[in-house]
C-alpha positions as CSV (number, residue, x, y, z in Angstrom):
1,X,13.3,-48.9,75.4
2,X,15.3,-45.8,76.3
3,X,19.1,-45.5,76.2
4,X,19.2,-45.6,80.0
5,X,17.7,-49.1,79.9
6,X,20.1,-50.4,77.4
7,X,23.0,-48.8,79.2
8,X,21.9,-50.4,82.5
9,X,21.7,-53.8,80.8
10,X,25.1,-53.4,79.1
11,X,26.9,-52.4,82.3
12,X,25.4,-55.3,84.3
13,X,26.5,-57.8,81.7
14,X,29.9,-56.2,81.4
15,X,30.4,-56.1,85.2
16,X,29.4,-59.8,85.4
17,X,32.0,-60.8,82.9
18,X,34.9,-58.8,84.5
19,X,34.2,-59.6,88.2
20,X,37.1,-61.6,89.7
21,X,34.4,-63.5,91.6
22,X,32.4,-64.2,88.5
23,X,31.8,-67.8,89.6
24,X,29.4,-66.3,92.2
25,X,27.0,-65.2,89.5
26,X,26.4,-68.9,88.6
27,X,25.1,-69.3,92.1
28,X,22.7,-66.3,92.0
29,X,21.7,-66.2,88.4
30,X,18.0,-66.2,89.2
31,X,18.3,-63.3,91.7
32,X,20.6,-61.4,89.3
33,X,18.2,-61.8,86.4
34,X,15.1,-60.9,88.4
35,X,16.7,-57.8,90.0
36,X,18.1,-56.6,86.6
37,X,14.7,-57.2,84.9
38,X,12.9,-55.2,87.6
39,X,15.4,-52.3,87.2
40,X,15.0,-52.3,83.4
41,X,11.3,-52.6,83.7
42,X,11.2,-49.6,86.0
43,X,13.3,-47.6,83.6
44,X,11.1,-48.6,80.6
45,X,7.8,-47.8,82.4
46,X,9.1,-44.4,83.6
47,X,10.3,-43.7,80.1
48,X,7.0,-44.6,78.6
49,X,5.2,-42.5,81.2
50,X,7.3,-39.5,80.2
51,X,6.5,-40.2,76.5
52,X,2.8,-40.5,77.1
53,X,2.8,-37.4,79.2
54,X,4.6,-35.5,76.4
55,X,1.8,-36.7,74.1
56,X,-0.8,-35.1,76.3
57,X,-2.0,-38.0,78.4
58,X,-2.6,-37.3,82.1
59,X,-0.1,-39.6,83.9
60,X,-0.3,-39.5,87.7
61,X,3.5,-39.6,88.3
62,X,3.1,-38.7,92.0
63,X,1.2,-42.0,92.5
64,X,2.8,-44.3,90.0
65,X,6.5,-43.6,90.6
66,X,6.3,-44.2,94.4
67,X,4.4,-47.4,93.8
68,X,6.9,-48.6,91.3
69,X,9.8,-47.7,93.6
70,X,8.1,-49.6,96.5
71,X,7.6,-52.7,94.4
72,X,11.2,-52.5,93.2
73,X,12.6,-52.3,96.7
74,X,10.4,-55.1,97.9
75,X,11.7,-57.3,95.1
76,X,15.3,-56.3,95.9
77,X,14.7,-57.2,99.6
78,X,13.3,-60.6,98.8
79,X,16.2,-61.6,96.6
80,X,19.0,-60.0,98.6
81,X,19.9,-63.2,100.5
82,X,20.5,-65.1,97.3
83,X,23.2,-62.7,96.1
84,X,26.6,-64.3,96.5
85,X,29.9,-62.6,97.4
86,X,31.1,-60.5,94.4
87,X,32.5,-57.1,93.7
88,X,29.8,-55.4,91.6
89,X,26.3,-56.6,92.6
90,X,24.8,-56.3,96.1
91,X,25.5,-54.4,99.3
92,X,29.2,-53.6,98.8
93,X,30.8,-52.0,101.9
94,X,34.4,-52.4,102.8
95,X,33.3,-55.0,105.4
96,X,31.1,-57.1,103.2
97,X,33.9,-57.2,100.6
98,X,36.4,-58.3,103.2
99,X,34.4,-61.2,104.6
100,X,32.0,-63.6,103.1
101,X,30.4,-64.1,106.5
102,X,29.8,-60.4,106.9
103,X,28.4,-60.4,103.3
104,X,25.8,-63.0,104.2
105,X,24.7,-61.4,107.4
106,X,24.5,-58.0,105.9
107,X,22.5,-59.2,102.9
108,X,20.0,-61.0,105.2
109,X,19.5,-57.9,107.3
110,X,19.5,-55.6,104.2
111,X,16.8,-57.8,102.7
112,X,14.5,-57.0,105.6
113,X,15.4,-53.3,105.5
114,X,14.8,-53.1,101.8
115,X,11.3,-54.6,102.2
116,X,10.4,-52.1,104.8
117,X,11.8,-49.3,102.7
118,X,9.6,-50.6,99.8
119,X,6.5,-50.6,102.0
120,X,6.9,-46.9,102.8
121,X,6.0,-45.5,99.4
122,X,3.2,-48.1,98.9
123,X,1.6,-47.0,102.2
124,X,2.2,-43.3,101.7
125,X,1.2,-43.0,98.1
126,X,-2.1,-41.5,99.0
127,X,-0.8,-38.7,101.2
128,X,0.7,-36.6,98.3
129,X,4.2,-35.4,97.9
130,X,5.0,-35.9,101.6
131,X,5.0,-39.6,100.9
132,X,8.1,-39.2,98.7
133,X,9.9,-37.3,101.4
134,X,9.0,-40.2,103.8
135,X,10.4,-42.7,101.3
136,X,13.6,-40.7,100.9
137,X,13.9,-40.5,104.7
138,X,13.4,-44.3,105.0
139,X,15.9,-44.8,102.3
140,X,18.6,-42.8,104.0
141,X,17.9,-44.3,107.5
142,X,17.7,-47.8,106.0
143,X,21.0,-47.5,104.2
144,X,22.7,-46.1,107.3
145,X,21.3,-49.0,109.4
146,X,22.6,-51.5,106.9
147,X,26.1,-49.9,106.8
148,X,26.2,-49.7,110.6
149,X,25.1,-53.3,110.9
150,X,27.7,-54.4,108.4
151,X,30.4,-52.7,110.3
152,X,29.3,-54.1,113.7
153,X,29.2,-57.7,112.3
154,X,32.7,-57.2,110.8
155,X,34.0,-55.9,114.2
156,X,32.4,-58.7,116.0
157,X,33.8,-61.3,113.6
158,X,37.3,-59.7,113.8
159,X,37.1,-59.8,117.6
160,X,36.9,-63.6,117.5
161,X,40.2,-63.9,115.7
């Protein structure tokens, strides 16, 4: 396992222990563990691909990496709704951090968006390098949509007060 994998694991564990809302992690332990495992597995596989490529094996990076990214985002999207209000893990906008209601609504919407973002590289894997550009475009648009949605929910909630 590469240094980046160990660093990632270390920081996730450290953040979990210093978060003022650390009690939330007890409520989303399963989602936290699965998402962290998927991130670490992605890093391990990409490190191994680089290693085997350096040893002379023909590794089809342009097909494997987008597929791995797609799977990773689909997993993120499926577990997004289980993540409880905290300061280090999840979709952290000023509005989600200010309101648990906005957090829940944003993570539900974000879950759907992340699944769609994950489908893009899986579908476009076979069209060459253009597929990666489509994935990056979907990522930018998807994140922008989630941020706008988060802000709108916050404004709507504050209007009720």
